[in-house]
C-alpha positions as CSV (number, residue, x, y, z in Angstrom):
1,M,20.0,-0.4,15.6
2,N,16.7,1.0,14.4
3,I,14.8,3.6,16.5
4,L,11.2,4.5,15.6
5,F,9.3,7.4,17.2
6,V,5.5,7.3,17.0
7,C,2.7,9.8,17.5
8,T,-0.7,10.4,16.0
9,A,-0.1,12.3,12.8
10,N,3.7,12.3,12.4
11,I,3.9,16.0,11.9
12,S,4.6,17.4,15.4
13,R,5.8,15.2,18.2
14,S,7.3,12.2,16.5
15,Y,8.8,14.4,13.8
16,F,10.4,16.7,16.4
17,A,11.7,13.7,18.4
18,E,13.1,12.1,15.2
19,I,15.0,15.2,14.1
20,L,16.2,16.1,17.6
21,F,17.3,12.5,18.4
22,R,19.1,12.2,15.0
23,N,21.0,15.4,15.7
24,E,22.0,14.3,19.2
25,A,23.0,10.9,18.0
26,E,25.2,12.5,15.3
27,L,26.8,14.9,17.9
28,N,27.5,11.9,20.2
29,A,28.9,9.6,17.4
30,L,26.1,7.1,17.8
31,D,26.5,6.1,14.2
32,H,25.0,2.7,14.6
33,L,21.5,4.2,15.2
34,V,19.0,4.6,12.4
35,I,16.1,6.9,13.3
36,A,12.6,7.2,11.8
37,S,9.1,8.3,12.7
38,A,5.5,7.5,11.9
39,G,2.0,8.2,13.0
40,T,-0.8,5.9,14.0
41,H,-3.3,8.0,12.0
42,A,-0.9,9.8,9.7
43,H,-1.8,10.8,6.2
44,D,1.2,9.9,4.0
45,G,2.9,12.9,2.5
46,V,1.6,15.7,4.8
47,P,4.4,18.2,5.6
48,P,5.6,18.8,9.2
49,D,4.0,21.3,11.5
50,P,5.6,24.7,10.7
51,K,5.8,25.6,14.4
52,M,8.0,22.6,15.0
53,V,10.1,23.3,11.9
54,D,10.6,26.9,13.0
55,Y,11.7,25.8,16.5
56,L,14.2,23.3,15.1
57,A,15.6,26.1,12.9
58,E,15.8,28.4,15.9
59,M,17.8,25.7,17.7
60,G,20.2,25.5,14.7
61,I,19.3,21.9,14.0
62,P,19.6,20.9,10.3
63,I,16.2,20.0,9.0
64,K,15.8,17.4,6.3
65,A,12.7,17.1,4.1
66,H,9.9,15.3,5.9
67,Q,6.6,13.9,4.9
68,A,4.2,12.2,7.3
69,K,4.3,8.4,7.2
70,R,1.5,6.1,8.5
71,L,2.6,3.4,10.9
72,T,2.8,-0.1,9.4
73,E,3.5,-3.6,10.7
74,E,6.6,-3.5,8.5
75,L,7.9,-0.4,10.3
76,L,7.2,-2.0,13.6
77,H,9.2,-5.1,12.7
78,W,12.0,-3.0,11.3
79,A,12.4,-1.1,14.6
80,D,14.5,-2.4,17.5
81,Y,12.9,0.2,19.7
82,V,9.6,2.0,19.3
83,F,9.1,5.1,21.4
84,V,5.5,6.4,21.6
85,M,4.1,9.7,22.9
86,E,0.9,8.4,24.6
87,R,-0.4,5.3,26.3
88,A,-3.1,5.2,23.6
89,H,-0.4,4.7,21.0
90,V,0.8,1.6,22.8
91,D,-2.8,0.2,22.6
92,I,-3.0,0.9,18.9
93,I,0.3,-0.7,18.2
94,L,-0.5,-3.8,20.1
95,R,-3.8,-4.2,18.3
96,L,-1.9,-3.8,15.0
97,C,1.1,-6.0,15.8
98,P,1.0,-7.7,19.2
99,D,4.3,-9.5,18.7
100,V,6.3,-6.2,19.1
101,K,5.2,-5.6,22.7
102,E,8.7,-5.9,24.1
103,K,10.1,-3.1,22.0
104,V,7.4,-0.5,22.6
105,D,8.0,2.1,25.3
106,L,6.7,5.5,26.3
107,L,9.1,8.3,25.5
108,G,7.7,10.1,28.5
109,R,9.4,7.5,30.7
110,Y,12.7,9.2,29.9
111,M,11.7,12.7,30.9
112,S,13.1,12.3,34.4
113,D,14.8,9.9,36.8
114,D,11.6,9.2,38.8
115,D,9.2,6.4,38.2
116,L,6.4,8.7,37.0
117,V,5.6,8.3,33.3
118,D,3.7,11.0,31.6
119,D,2.2,11.2,28.1
120,I,3.8,13.8,25.9
121,I,1.2,16.4,25.2
122,D,-0.1,16.9,21.6
123,P,0.4,20.6,20.8
124,Y,-1.0,20.6,17.3
125,G,-3.5,23.4,16.8
126,R,-3.1,24.5,20.4
127,T,-1.5,27.5,22.2
128,L,2.1,28.5,22.3
129,F,2.2,27.1,25.9
130,H,1.3,23.6,24.6
131,Y,4.0,23.8,22.0
132,R,6.6,24.8,24.6
133,L,5.5,22.1,26.9
134,A,5.7,19.4,24.2
135,R,9.1,20.6,23.0
136,S,10.4,20.6,26.6
137,Q,9.1,17.2,27.3
138,I,10.5,15.7,24.1
139,S,13.8,17.5,24.6
140,M,14.3,16.2,28.1
141,A,13.3,12.7,27.1
142,V,15.6,12.7,24.1
143,R,18.6,13.9,26.1
144,N,18.1,11.2,28.7
145,L,17.5,8.6,26.0
146,I,20.8,9.6,24.3
147,K,22.5,9.1,27.7
148,K,21.0,5.6,27.9
149,F,22.3,4.7,24.4
150,L,25.7,6.2,25.2
151,F,25.9,4.2,28.4
152,D,24.8,1.0,26.6
153,Q,27.4,1.6,23.9
154,N,30.2,2.2,26.4
155,A,29.2,-0.9,28.3
156,Q,29.2,-2.9,25.1
157,D,32.6,-1.5,24.1
158,T,34.0,-2.4,27.6
159,N,32.7,-5.9,27.3
160,H,34.2,-6.4,23.8
161,S,37.6,-5.0,24.8
162,G,38.1,-7.0,27.9
């Protein structure tokens, strides 16, 4: 199953979500998930935001080489799920590739159990507060999303064994 995280430049939010989600998926033996990220306005080859890299290192999460990647129709068709950071990203994606509407969702939907859906703030070039907020939002959403995939996998395993 292919998971794609999307933000604007693919150097802060979607990069952080990809690395964090990949780490959590590995820790939870969700080996069937393939994770990638891209940006709606990314410049191919740009390195990740050093503040996000430093935070991942502080968390002890292995960091693989990353270069920003611009979102393409091919990536959207590759993905089974597309998680975006802002409502504006949904609009951009649907203009680019309207047939993927059913697989696009706001990552902010998974921050809590209530029905409120928030955009995940773009911290790039902003204060430490904005970075902390974005990292917290993404971390909460990723943890809950991992729980969803674990639940789905357990339900699938139960259906196949019975």
